[in-house]
N, C-alpha and C positions, 0 to 999 in steps of 0.2 A: 392552651392556645395552639392552634395549628399554624405552622409557618408555611407560607406559600413558596413552593419551589418552582423555579423557572425551568422550563423544558429547554435543554440545550440542543440546538439544531446542529447535528454532527457534520452536515455538509459544509458548514462554515469553517470547520477545522481540518479539512483535508489538505494534506501536503504531498508533494511528489517525492517518493523515496527511491525511485528507480525506473528502469525501462526494460521492456522485453525486446531482445535483439534477434532471437531466433528460436525455432522449435526443432526438436530432433527425437529420433527413436519412435518405436511403435507404441510406447506408453504415453506419449504426449508430453514429454519433458520440455521445459523451456529454459533458455539461457537468459539471464538478466544482468543488467549493469546496475550496480548499487550507487545511489547518489549520497549515501551516508559517509561519514568521515572514514570509518573503517568498513571494508566491504561486508564483513559478517554481521555488522550491527543491524543490517536490514532485517535480520531474523528476530530482532527484539520487538518488532511491530506485530501485534497480535492479528490484526485484520488487514488484508490488502484488497483494493479494488482495482481491477485492470480495465482501463477504458479502451475504446476503439482505436485510439492513436497509440496504444501499447504502453502508456505511462502507468506506473504503479503508484496508487495513492494510498 
């Protein structure tokens, strides 16, 4: 018997994890402010989406 799996809409699970505050250099580097408890924990998130208002989801 096949079980019906529900498709999860990932848009409903987006959280803000930081903010882009500036860009610099000729390679297009960006400076971000992490909203995670420890600053380097932001790198534990596999995918980032940067919106027009520079929030990182």
